[in-house]
C-alpha positions in Angstrom: 0.1 0.0 0.0 1.2 3.3 -0.8 0.7 6.3 1.6 -0.6 9.2 -0.1 -0.2 12.7 1.2 -3.4 13.9 2.9 -4.7 17.2 1.5 -6.7 19.7 3.6 -9.7 19.1 1.5 -9.5 15.3 2.0 -9.2 15.5 5.7 -11.7 13.6 7.8 -14.3 15.4 9.7 -13.0 14.6 13.1 -9.5 16.1 12.4 -11.0 19.2 10.9 -13.2 19.7 14.1 -10.0 19.1 16.2 -8.1 21.8 14.4 -10.9 24.2 14.7 -11.2 23.5 18.4 -7.4 24.0 18.9 -7.6 27.2 16.9 -10.5 28.5 18.9 -8.8 27.9 22.2 -5.3 28.4 20.9 -3.9 25.3 22.3 -0.1 25.1 21.8 1.6 21.9 21.3 4.4 21.5 23.6 7.3 19.7 22.4 9.4 17.9 24.7 13.0 18.7 24.2 15.6 17.3 26.4 16.9 19.7 28.9 20.5 20.1 28.0 21.4 22.3 31.0 21.6 19.2 33.3 23.0 16.2 31.7 21.5 13.0 32.9 23.3 9.8 33.3 21.6 6.6 32.2 19.5 5.0 34.8 21.3 2.5 37.0 19.3 -0.4 38.4 20.2 -1.4 41.9 22.3 -4.4 42.4 20.6 -7.8 43.4 22.1 -7.7 46.9 20.9 -4.0 47.5 17.4 -4.9 46.2 17.3 -7.9 48.5 18.3 -5.8 51.5 15.7 -3.2 50.6 12.8 -5.5 49.7 13.6 -9.2 50.4 15.2 -9.0 53.9 12.2 -7.0 55.5 9.7 -9.4 53.9 11.7 -12.5 55.3 11.9 -11.0 58.7 8.2 -10.2 58.7 7.3 -13.8 57.6 9.6 -15.5 60.3 8.4 -13.0 62.9 4.6 -13.6 62.0 5.0 -17.4 62.1 6.9 -17.3 65.5 4.1 -15.0 66.9 1.3 -17.3 65.7 3.1 -20.4 66.9 3.5 -18.9 70.4 -0.1 -17.6 70.5 -1.7 -20.9 69.5 0.6 -22.8 71.8 -0.4 -20.5 74.8 -4.0 -20.9 73.8 -3.9 -24.6 73.9 -2.1 -24.7 77.2 -4.7 -22.4 78.8 -7.5 -24.6 77.4 -5.9 -27.7 78.7 -5.4 -26.2 82.2 -9.0 -25.1 82.3 -10.3 -28.6 81.3 -7.9 -30.2 83.7 -6.0 -32.1 81.1 -2.3 -32.9 81.6 0.4 -32.0 79.0 1.9 -34.6 76.8 5.2 -34.6 78.7 3.5 -35.2 82.0 1.4 -37.9 80.5 4.4 -39.4 78.8 6.3 -39.5 82.1 3.4 -41.2 83.8 3.3 -43.8 81.1 7.1 -44.4 81.3 6.8 -44.9 85.1 3.9 -47.5 84.7 5.8 -49.3 82.0 9.0 -49.4 84.3 6.9 -50.8 87.2 5.3 -53.5 84.9 8.6 -54.6 83.5 10.0 -54.8 87.1 7.0 -57.0 88.2 7.5 -59.3 85.1 11.2 -59.6 85.7 10.6 -60.7 89.2 7.9 -63.3 88.2 10.3 -64.6 85.5 13.2 -64.9 88.0 11.0 -66.8 90.6 9.5 -69.2 88.0 11.6 -71.8 86.2 10.9 -70.6 82.7 11.8 -73.1 79.9 11.4 -71.6 76.5 12.6 -74.9 74.8 9.3 -76.7 75.6 7.3 -77.4 72.5 3.9 -76.1 72.1 1.3 -78.6 71.1 -0.4 -78.1 67.7 -4.2 -78.0 67.6 -4.5 -81.2 65.8 -2.2 -82.9 68.4 -4.6 -81.6 71.1 -7.6 -83.0 69.3 -5.9 -86.3 68.8 -4.9 -86.5 72.5 -8.5 -85.7 73.6 -10.0 -88.4 71.3 -7.5 -90.9 72.7 -8.5 -90.0 76.2 -12.1 -90.4 75.4 -11.6 -93.8 73.8 -9.5 -94.9 76.8 -12.3 -93.9 79.2 -15.0 -95.6 77.2 -13.4 -99.1 76.9 -16.0 -101.9 77.2 -14.6 -103.1 80.7 -14.4 -99.6 82.1 -17.9 -98.8 80.8 -19.2 -102.1 82.4 -17.6 -101.4 85.7 -19.1 -97.9 85.9 -22.5 -99.5 85.1 -22.2 -102.1 87.7 -21.0 -99.6 90.4 -23.6 -97.1 89.3 -21.1 -94.3 88.7 -21.6 -91.8 86.1 
């Protein structure tokens, strides 16, 4: 596309009205020319360390301080609630449980020392127990034993 110069007759209506408005109120376009009296150096961005000290460090201190304050506040609230309900702290409860455990272990050790404990003794299997009971029942109900019980009127 080729840009054609715009003639004053071919100006759109909005631009003509703007020019007439500017002429009526005599607005003057101000051109921004650089001030040559005071030479400016190019803008220097702060170093990352300086930026951290100015922005990051206060934020970190605020975050750590806030978490510490919240933790101590909630902890104090929980302690007061437990005291009002008559509950004991975990450390006191743990100490009491440890003392009870020590007493029970002492009792068990005394009992083990007084009894002759043989851990080499074999434990009977359930099938063996059933077989033994069956054999006892059969021995008890032999014909001559049954007859003797009948004769003597024993149960």
